[in-house]
Every structure is written in structure tokens, then in C-alpha cells.
N, C-alpha and C positions, 0 to 999 in steps of 0.2 A: 504493500500500500504506500509506503514511503517513496518507492520508486515511481509511482504514478504522479507524484506531486501533491498528493493529499497530505495535510498536516494534522488532521483530527479525524476522529471516529464518531459515528453515530450508531449506537447499538442499544441493546436491551437484554434483560435476563429472561430470554424466551423460555427457559426451562422452568420458570416459576409459574404454577397454575394461576389462572384468573381468580382474583379474589384473595390470593395469599400474599403475605407480607414479604417485601424485599428487605432482607436484613442488611445491616451495615457490613457484616463480614462478607456476604456474597457480593455486595456492590464493590467493596474495596478490593476483593480478589480480582474482579474483572478490570477494575481501574489499574491495578498494579500490572496486570498482563499487558494492557494497552501501552502503558508508559514504559514498560520494559522493552517494547519494540520501537521506542523513540517517537511515539505519537501521543496525542492527548484525547481524552474522552470529552467531546464537545457538547453532546446533547444526548438525550434519551428518547428513543423511539421504539416502542411506546410502553407506557404502563397501561395495560388494558383495563377498560372500565367494564365491570361485571354487568351482565344482562339484567340482573335484578335491580341495579341502579337505574338503568335506562327505562325499565318498565315501572319503576316506583313500587316494586314488590315489597311486602312486609319484611322488615329487617334490612332494607337497603342502607339504612344509616350506618349500621355496623360495618358493612362492606366499604362504604364511603370513608369511614374513619380509618380503616386499614389502608385504603388507597392513599389517603392523605399522609399517613405515617410513612408509607413507602417513599413518597416525595420528600418528606422531611429527612429521611435517612439518606436519600440521594443528595440533598442539599448539604448535609453534614459531611459528605464525602467530596464536596466541591462541585457537584453537578446541579446546576440551577435551572436548566432549560429542559422541560419535559413535554414531549408531544403526546397527544392522546386523541381519540376520536369518539364520536357519539353516534356511530352508524348502527342501526338495529341489526342484530343477528349476524350479518355478513360484513366483512371488511371489503376492500376493493374487489370488484367482480368483473370477470372477463369470460368470454365464451371460447377463446382460442389462445393458448399459451405459446404457440409455435407457428404463427401466421407468416407465410413466406411473401416477402416484398419482391417487386420486379428485379431488384439487383441481387437477389438471393439471400439477403439478410432476413432474419426471423425476429418477430416481435409479438407483443401482446395485442390482442384485438377484442373489441366488443362488437359483435354483430347482432343487431336488434332483431333480425328475423330468427336467428338461432336462439336468442334469449326468449323470444315469444314462443317458439316451438317447445322449448323446455318447460316454460311456465304453464302453457295450455295443455300440452299433450303428454308430457312426462310427469311433471309434478301434479298436474291436474288440479291446480289451486282454484278453489271456488272464487268466482269473480274475475278470473284471469281473462276471460273472453271480453269483458268490458274494458279492460285496461290496455288492450292492444288493438291499434287500428290496422295492423298489418297481418291479420289472421290468415288471409289467403296465401301470402308469401310464406308465413310460418308453416302452414299446412303442407304446402308444396315441398318445403325444405324437409320437414319431418318425414313425409312419405318417401323421400329419396334417401333417408338415413338407414343404414343397416344397424344391427344390434351393437356392433363395436363403436360406431359413431355416436349412438345414443349413450352408451356407457361412458365414452370419453367426454362428451358434453356434460353429463351429470357430474363426473369426477372433477372436471374443470371448475364448475360453479360451486360445488359443495364440499369437495374433499380437502379443503385447507389450502388456500392460496398463500403466496409468500407473506402477505401482510396480515394474514389471519392468525388468530390464536387458537381457534377451535375448528373442527370439521364435523360434518353431519352425514347420516344416512338420509334417505328420502323421508322416512317416517319421523326421524328426529327433527329434520328440518321443518316438516309440517307442524310438529308440536311447538317448535320455537316460534313459527309464524303465528300460531294460535295465541301465544302469550301477548301479542300486540293487538288482539281484537279490542276495538274501542279506543285505541291510542292513535290519534292523528297528529297533525303538525302541532297544534296548540298544546296537546297533552305532552308530547315529547319535549317541546320547548320548556314547558313547566317543570318537567323532570330534570332537564339540564340546569335550569335556574335553581332548583332546590339543591341539586348536587353542588353547584358552584357556591351557593350560599353557605353550605356546610364546610366545604374544604378550603375555600379561599382564605379565610382568616388564619387558618393553621399554616397554610403554605406561604402566605405573605409575611408571616412572622419570621420565617427563615430566609427571606429574600429569594425564594424560588419563583419560577415563572412558568405558567402553563401555556401551551400552544395547541389549540384545537385544530385538527386536520379536517379539510373539507371532505364531503361525500364523494365517492368515486364508484360509479358514475354520479354526477351531481343532479340527480332527479329520483323520484320515488321508484322503487322496484319491489316486486312481489307484494304490492299493496302496502308496503312499509313506508312510513313517513321519512323524509330527509330534511334536515334543518340547518345544514352548513353547505349550501349550494350556490347562493346568489348574493348580490350586494345587500339586498334586504335582510337576508339571514345574518350577514356580518353586523349590520346595524342593530338587529335585535339582540345578538349575543353580546356585543359591546355594551349595550344598555343594561344588561343583567347585572353588571358590576363595573364600577370605575376603578377597581383595584388593578395595579400594574401587573398583578399575577394572572389576570384574565386576558390572555393573549392568544395569538393566532399562528398557526403554521400556514404560510402562503404557498400552496402547491399549484404551480402554473398549469400543469397538465390536467389536474382535476377541474379547476375552474374554467380552463380553456375549452373543454368539451362543449360548453354551452355558448352558442353564437351570441346570445343576448348578454353575456358577461363582458364588461369592458375592464379587462385585467389591469391596465395602467391606472385607471380611475379607482378601481377597488383597492389596489395596493396603496395608493395615496390616501384613500379614505381611512384606512386602518393602520397607516404606516407606523404610528407610534405604539401600536400594539403587536406588531409583527415580531416574533422571536426567532423564527426559523424559516428558511426558504427551501422548498423543493423545486429545483429548476429542471423541468422536463417538458416535453412538447408532445402534443397530440394532434392528429389530423382528422377532422370531421369528414365523413364519407357522404356520398350522394344519398344513400338510404338514411332516412331520419333516425337520429340517435345512435347511429353506428359510428365507430371511430377506431383508430389504431394508434399505437405509440409511434411517433415520428422521430426523426433525428432531432437533437437538442436545438438546432438552429433552423430547422426546415419545416416546422409544423405551422399551426394556426396562431401560435403565440408569438408575438413580437418580442423575442428574447432580449434584443438590444435595448429596447425601451424599458423593459422590466428591470434589466440589470442597471441601467442608468438611474432609475428611481431608487433601487436598492442601495446604490452607492451613496446617493444623497441622504437616505435614511441612516446609513452607517456613519456618515460624517457627522450627522446631527446627534446620534445617540450611542455610538460605539459599534463594535464589531457585530455583524449579523451573519451567523453561520449559514452556509448553504451546502447542498450536495447535489450532484447529478443523479436524478432519480430515474430509474428504469433505463433501459438501453436495448439496442438491437444485438442479437446474437450474431457475431461476425466470425468468419474464418474458423479457428480452432474452438471458439465458443460452442459451435454446433456439435462438436464431438465430446465436449466435456459435460460433466454431470452437474452443471450449475443450476441454481434456482431460477426458474423462468422470470424474466424481467431484470435479473441481476447478473448478467454475464460479465466476465472480466474485461475482454477487449472492447466490447460495446460501451461499457461504462467508462473505460479509460478514454475512448474517443470523446464521449460526452464531456468528461472532465477537462480534457485538453481543449476542446472547443470553448467551453465556458471560461477557462482560465485565460485563453487568448482574447476572448471578448472582453473580459474584465480588465486585462492589462491595456488593451487598446482604449477603453473608456477612461481608465485612470490616467493614461498618458494624455488623452485629449483634454481632460478636466484640469490637469496640472499645467498644460501648455497654454 
């Protein structure tokens, strides 16, 4: 990692189950490992928020207190920036982890027809017919799938993506969805507000900073509400608390999937609350709601404009950690057993492009 030009690491204690405490001993052990390699642990991604907290289930307060203590323990070890998300049931969702681009590179993709085919014809979720306008396209795609393709699609969506902390069988997934019956946008926002009201005073006392990650994709899926997808959502969350601990992870790839999101304006809108940048790019496809991971400088996101704003924010308030997020599988990446979305060469290319863009902007600003 040092050879790539990276100076810091973003990681987490992925081996700790959701809802369990992150102990100081475990945190310090991971930190020592990173520092022994000549790097620094810059931020934590993520401390998972238990589903009982998101649904407001009885006893959620105990889980929230444990979560807050994990953040306190991180801060006592010198780790002040903690990314988290409030996406119901699933973390980021894709329908293809190995989509081949015209140049032979492979990437993550969300195909809305394949997603609708799974929702309507494999999951058979009640109400799915009403949520998809592309039923004919989904039916044609489903009818053309063999059993292996159906199994692969199911596994891709449910069997634990790289960002996920849990995986489900079809029946388990149906049970998880049922927990959100009666929970819409307003109810989920209220549950987030209650969670923040409980944990922020504890976290602020140790000068830690939370950074909520946007929804991915940034729209409702499986009938579940999404509350971190738009500029309006950012305004609502910022208004939940004026605490400096109530911050944001600004993920350009997630927000960039929506054509109605003005990313430069959104970044300026919440600039003083942004604690962490995910610099990745996505490309919207002709089919509505479909997209794939693009090169870091070649998708729908104007990365140069985003980076220029981020530099201004960093000059005003101090260092702003960023990482190249996701990447294309290139060359030997395609023969290695890397986690989908996180190949070595593809992310190295992204990091090199972003560092070059950063240096060019810094030179222009100083000149």
C-alpha cells in the first residue's frame, strides 16, 4: 500500500459481530499492525448500526449505547472519524459483480431490469409489481435466465457484498423485509434522529466525528425507505443536530447515480460537515436507474470540480481524508481472488488519477 502512494488506511474490525463492543485492545492491535507497516489509520469504515436500531425495536437503546462506546474506544485510540450508514437490511446493492466493459475491464453494475426480475419473480415480494415500471423487460430477462443465472443473481444481491456485514437466504431476507412493515421515510428519519440524539452527546464529549454514508443505490429498493439520497435528505439530517459530531461521508459515486443531484452544490451545502470523501465515479445507462462503476475521471461526476471544492474545504478546516472507492478489475486483477469492487491494479489506477488531479489543482491554486 505504501508503494501505491497511499499514506493512510481506512478499515474496520469486520470480524466483530453487529451489535458487539469494539474493545480498546482489539482496536489498538489493528492500529499497531497498520503503523508497523509505516502507515496511519485515518478513519473507520464502518461501525455497523444494528437493524434493531434502524427499526426502533424494543431494546434499541442498549445497542445504541454499545455502539457509542465503540466510538469512544476508537477515539481513545486516536481514531476520531467514523463512517456509518443507515440503509435498511442491505448495504450497497448490485446485480453484477463482474460486468465486462468494451475495453475488457470488469466492474460492478446495477441493472434495473435484472433487479426487477429478482424482486418480482425470484423473491416474489408482495407489492413488487407496483414498484417496477419495467415489468415487461424484467419478465423477458427472467424467462431467458437458466437456473445458474438465477442463483448467481440471488447470491449477488443477498449473499454478502463487500460493504455488507450480514448475508441472507431468501427466507431470511423476506423476514428482514417484514420487520420494516409500517416504516416509511418519516419513521426511518425519526429512528435516525432518536439514535443521533442518544449517541451524539457521548461521542462529542471525546471529540469524535460521525460521517453518515449515502444510500447506494440512492433510491428506495425492495419497498424499503432510503433517507440519505438527495440534497433534501442532507438538509434534514443536518437539522437533526448542530453538533460537529453529526457529519457526512460524501460519496460521489452514490450521489452521482441520480441525475437530479447537483454534486458540487451538495458538497458546498454541507461542506463544513463533511468528514470523509469517497471519490468514485458512476455512469448512468440508457435504461432508467441502471448504472455501472466508471473510471474515476470518466463517469457522470465532474471529479475536477468536486476535488477543487474539497481543496477549498480542506484549506478552511484542515485535512479531509479521501480514498479511491471501487475500481475496475484490470489485467492480473481478473485472475486474482480479490473482493469485487476492490481490485489492486484498478484501485491503484484510480488513486494515481486522483493524486495527479489533486497535484494539478494544488499547483494551479498556488500559482
